[in-house]
N, C-alpha and C positions, 0 to 999 in steps of 0.2 A: 428462439434466439441462441440457445446453446448450440444447436445444430448448425446454424448459420456461421457462428464463430468458429466451430470446428472445421467447416469447409474452407473458410477464408484462411484460417491459420495453417491448415494442412497444405493448401496450394501455395501460400506465401513461403513457407519453409522449404518446400521442394523446388520452388522457383529461384531460390537464393543461389548465387554463384558458388562454385566449389562444393565439395562434399567431404564426408568423413573419410572416404576412400581415396581422396585426391592425392594425399601424401603417399599412399601405397602404390598408386599408379605411376608415380615418379620414381619409386624405388626400383633400381635395376634388379634387385634380388627377389622382388615380388612378381611372380608370374601372373599372366592373365587368367590362367585357370584358378589360381588361388584367390584372386580378387572375385572372380565369378562365383566361386564356392562360398565366400563370405557373404556376398550379396544374396545368394540363395538361402543361406542360414537365417538372415535377417528379413527375408521376404522382399528385398529390393529388386529382385529380378522380375517381379510381377508388374502388370500395368498399374498406372497411378490410381485408377478407379478401384481396382481390386485391393491395392494396398490400403486405400481409405476405408473400404467396406470392412476389411479384416480388422482394421484398427478400431473402428466404431463399435463393432461387435464385441471386441475385447474390453472396451471402455466400460460397458455395463457391469462387468465383473471387477472393475477397478484394476484391470490388467493393462498397463501402459507399455508393456514389452520389456526388453532387456537393453541396458545401456551399452552403447558401442564402446565406450571407453573402459568402464570398470567391469562390465559383464554382470553387474548386479541387477536385481529386480528394480525397475524404475519406481514402482509404487512404494516399496519399502524405503527407497532413498528419499523420496519426496515427503512421505509422512513422518520420517525420522527428523526432517528439518522443518517441517511445517509449524510445529508449536512455537518455535523461536520467532519465526517471522510473524505469526499471528499475534503473539504476545506483544511484540514491538509495535505493530500497527494499531492494535486495539488500545494499548496504553497511550500512544500518541494521539489517537482519535479522541479519546476521552478528555485529555488535557487541552487539545485544540478547541474542542467544543466548549469546555468550561471557561477557559481563559478568553477566547474570542467573544463569547457571549457577555462576559463581564466588561471587558474593555470596550467592545462595540457600543453597548448601552451607555456606559460611562462617558464615552466620547460624544455620543449624540445628546445626552442630557446636559453636557457642558459645551454646547455648540459655540465655535469660534472663541473659546477660552483657552487658557494655557494648557489645561489637561487634554483638551481636544487636539491641540497642536502636537503635543508630545506623543499621544497615542497614534495619531496619523503618521508621524515620522517613524515610529516603531513599525507600524504596519507596512510602510513603503520599503523600509530596509529589509524586513522579512520577505516581502513579495519579490524583491529584486536579488536576494542573496542566493547564489547557487549552493545546493546542499553539499556538493563535494568540496567546495572551497571552504565553507564553514567547518566541515568535518576536519579538514587539514589544519585550520586555525586552532580548533579545539585540541587536536592531538599535540600540536606544537606547544601550546600554552599550558593546558591542564595536565597533559600526560608527560611531556618531556621536561618542561621547565619547573612546574610545580609538583609533579609526580603524585597528583591527587588520584588519578585514575589510570588504569592500564592502557597501553597503546592499542592493543588488539586482542582478539580471542574472546572466548565465552566462559572459560574456567581458568582458575589459577593452577600453578604447577602442583601445589599440594592438593591431594584428593580430599574433598569435603562431602558430607552427606547431610540430609535433613534440612533444617532451617538454615544452617550455615552455608549449604550449597545454594539455596535460594538467594541469600544475601550476597554471596560471591557473584552469582549471575547478574543480579541487579547492579552491582558495582561495575561490572564489565559492560552492561547495556546502558548505563547512565548517559554517556556521551552520545552514542548514536540516537537514542530516543530524544534527547534534548535537541539535537540537530533537526530531527523530524518534526518536533513540536514547533520550534522557532520558524522553520521554513514553511510550515503549514498555516501559521497564524495570519499572515499578511492579508491574503484575499478574503479570509473569513471575517476578520475584523472590519474591513471596508464594507463587506456585504451586510453585516449586522448593523453597522452604523447607518448605512443608507436606508435599511428597512425601518430602523427605529425612528429616523428623522421623518419618514413618511407617516408613521403612526402618530408622531407628535403633532403633525399638521392636519390630522384627520378630524372630522366633525365629532365623532363619538368620544375622542380624547378630550376635546374642548368641553363637551357636555359633562364628562366625568370631572374635569377640572373645576367647572363651575359649581359642581355639587359639594366642593370642599373636601374631596378625598385626599388622604395623605399620600406621600410619595410611595410608601410601601404598598398601599392599596392600588395605586395607579400601575405600579410595576407588576404586581401579582395578577390583577384582574383585567388589565387592558394592554399592557406592553408585551409581557411574556406569552400569553395565549395567542397573540397575533404574530409573534416572532418565530415560535417553535416550528410550525408546519413548513415554511420555506427553508429554514435552516436544516431541518432533518432531511428534507429532499436533497439539499446540496451535499450534506454529509454522505448520503448514499451514493451520489454521483462522484464523490471525491475518493472513494475507495481505490479505484484503479491507480490514481496518482500516488497514493500512499504506498501501495504494494510495489508499484514501479520504482518509487524512490528508494525502497529498501534494497533493491538490486545494487545500486551504487554504494550505499552506506555499508551494507554487509561485506562488499568487496573491499572497501577502504579499511574497515575496522576488523577484517578477518573473522567475521562471525559466520559460523557454519549454519546458515539458514537457507531458505528456499531461494532467496535472491542471489546469494553467492553461487549456489548450484546452477541457477539459470545462466549466470554470466559465464561460468567456466564451460558449461555445455554449449553455449552459443559460440565460444571461441573454437571449440573442437568439433562443431557441427554434429553434436550428439542429438539426432532427431528425436528419438523416443523420449529423452528427458525433457527437451525443449517443449514438445507437444504436450507432455504430461503436465508440466508446470503451467503452460498456457491454459489448459482446460481447467485445472484446479483454480487458477486465478479468476478465470471467467465465471466459474461456478460460484466462488465466494463473492464476486462482484454482483452477480444477479441475486444471490441470496441476501446480500446487504441491501439491495434496492427493494426486494420484497419485504424485508424487515422494516425498512423505512416507510413503505406504503402501509404496513400494518400499524405502525406507530401513528401515522397520520390519521388512520381510521379511528384509532383510540382517542386521539386528541380532538378530532372533529367528526363525530358520528354522522353529521349531516352529509358527509361526502358519500355515504352509502346510497343515498337517494339518487346520486348522479349515475 
């Protein structure tokens, strides 16, 4: 799968209009010989198949090449920014999972009541709210008017170390992570609610109910065990959306993460950086799906027999 993704991504990037050297070709002071020499340095004078083969061989040693823009090593640039993006997405994923599980079950247990109506309205607003629009609203209200949070950036002007530095980063990341959590809740709450309603209509739930089990026992032994497998599968599939959403939010909030680097590289047609980020994202997505499958095997050992 990773190989297929690499082929499709490589062909799509090179099929895109314009190139990094497009501006140089329009510059009268840039000679054709100079452009040809630059292409030879970066290996762009070779055939497309040879470029792909050389690139794949270098990937195995985590060598994604040299950035066209900065001239820095692409691997070091990506891995320097990767922890910020991962911490944002993992934190958002944990909160989305916990909150949506609670609200979805609560909504189903109070079917067609006031609490169900309120939770459904919250999920619909979350589902339809664009992340960039909510981010701008948060900046205007919480950063500009109330001055509770910084407008952008990852660190304060004053240099801090240790635990103070962690608190400072958390303060700067509070708004973008909140946006990621809220915009990710909508579909998950609706999904949990629908699954819970199906469980409440099942024969085994009515049998457990007839035995006089308490609400806590019903939730622990009948609702949650049947809810977790499909939700974990959905969480594994939702990883690309979360990572893709961080591209927009990191650009708006000025966070030096992998998403912002991808956005700036796409604008400048910096092929090595774009391809490096795409492959890292694909690897993390596949790893997340594998982890979800392992959790499913842990939750339901009978799946091994299939």
